[in-house]
One Martini backbone bead per residue (centre of mass of N, CA, C, O) as a GRO file, in nm:
protein
   82
    1UNK     BB    1  13.208  16.937  -5.887
    2UNK     BB    2  13.207  16.768  -6.189
    3UNK     BB    3  13.372  16.864  -6.496
    4UNK     BB    4  13.351  16.794  -6.810
    5UNK     BB    5  13.525  16.861  -7.095
    6UNK     BB    6  13.285  16.840  -7.306
    7UNK     BB    7  13.114  17.077  -7.166
    8UNK     BB    8  13.318  17.311  -7.274
    9UNK     BB    9  13.300  17.316  -7.585
   10UNK     BB   10  13.058  17.521  -7.642
   11UNK     BB   11  13.240  17.763  -7.520
   12UNK     BB   12  13.526  17.735  -7.670
   13UNK     BB   13  13.468  17.735  -7.975
   14UNK     BB   14  13.376  18.032  -8.023
   15UNK     BB   15  13.630  18.159  -7.907
   16UNK     BB   16  13.837  18.031  -8.102
   17UNK     BB   17  13.708  18.136  -8.368
   18UNK     BB   18  13.750  18.442  -8.307
   19UNK     BB   19  14.057  18.438  -8.280
   20UNK     BB   20  14.132  18.290  -8.565
   21UNK     BB   21  13.918  18.479  -8.753
   22UNK     BB   22  14.043  18.737  -8.711
   23UNK     BB   23  14.135  19.019  -8.833
   24UNK     BB   24  14.446  19.131  -8.971
   25UNK     BB   25  14.716  19.269  -9.023
   26UNK     BB   26  14.995  19.297  -9.142
   27UNK     BB   27  15.281  19.176  -9.101
   28UNK     BB   28  15.538  19.244  -8.868
   29UNK     BB   29  15.876  19.222  -8.878
   30UNK     BB   30  15.929  19.320  -8.573
   31UNK     BB   31  15.790  19.059  -8.444
   32UNK     BB   32  16.054  18.922  -8.589
   33UNK     BB   33  16.338  18.860  -8.489
   34UNK     BB   34  16.666  18.863  -8.584
   35UNK     BB   35  16.876  18.582  -8.524
   36UNK     BB   36  17.052  18.675  -8.763
   37UNK     BB   37  17.293  18.827  -8.983
   38UNK     BB   38  17.136  18.697  -9.219
   39UNK     BB   39  16.948  18.797  -9.496
   40UNK     BB   40  16.713  18.704  -9.694
   41UNK     BB   41  16.726  18.698 -10.061
   42UNK     BB   42  16.511  18.782 -10.343
   43UNK     BB   43  16.546  18.773 -10.701
   44UNK     BB   44  16.333  18.924 -10.934
   45UNK     BB   45  16.181  19.075 -11.195
   46UNK     BB   46  15.996  19.267 -10.984
   47UNK     BB   47  16.223  19.223 -10.756
   48UNK     BB   48  16.313  19.253 -10.416
   49UNK     BB   49  16.334  19.032 -10.128
   50UNK     BB   50  16.321  19.069  -9.773
   51UNK     BB   51  16.412  18.885  -9.491
   52UNK     BB   52  16.407  18.633  -9.233
   53UNK     BB   53  16.590  18.449  -8.992
   54UNK     BB   54  16.480  18.174  -8.784
   55UNK     BB   55  16.633  17.986  -8.556
   56UNK     BB   56  16.390  17.865  -8.392
   57UNK     BB   57  16.269  17.744  -8.693
   58UNK     BB   58  16.455  17.715  -8.947
   59UNK     BB   59  16.358  17.988  -9.118
   60UNK     BB   60  16.239  18.165  -9.381
   61UNK     BB   61  16.091  18.498  -9.389
   62UNK     BB   62  15.816  18.657  -9.576
   63UNK     BB   63  15.654  18.960  -9.523
   64UNK     BB   64  15.394  19.135  -9.680
   65UNK     BB   65  15.315  18.982  -9.953
   66UNK     BB   66  15.136  19.046 -10.214
   67UNK     BB   67  14.918  18.831 -10.444
   68UNK     BB   68  14.631  18.982 -10.430
   69UNK     BB   69  14.333  19.078 -10.445
   70UNK     BB   70  14.076  19.119 -10.260
   71UNK     BB   71  13.776  18.922 -10.197
   72UNK     BB   72  13.548  19.156 -10.297
   73UNK     BB   73  13.245  19.155 -10.397
   74UNK     BB   74  13.270  19.060 -10.723
   75UNK     BB   75  13.547  18.890 -10.632
   76UNK     BB   76  13.464  18.659 -10.438
   77UNK     BB   77  13.421  18.412 -10.687
   78UNK     BB   78  13.673  18.479 -10.837
   79UNK     BB   79  13.948  18.515 -10.982
   80UNK     BB   80  14.247  18.612 -10.936
   81UNK     BB   81  14.406  18.938 -10.895
   82UNK     BB   82  14.725  19.080 -10.928
   0.00000   0.00000   0.00000
């Protein structure tokens, strides 16, 4: 029996949406090994942030930096609160 790819779409779409929409914890920096000996550092008025450089992606990454309170309850459709 030949199964057309478009007939699989109704089954794969809900599965993909649950995988990509599932809540996750804060990113763990140890999940991204430091490929380089130099760690990127950014110094701002409110502190210093240390990241990692990933040679495989040619990018500096800074993980786990909160930028606002989570939008729950009364704050669901309100402006962000730092």
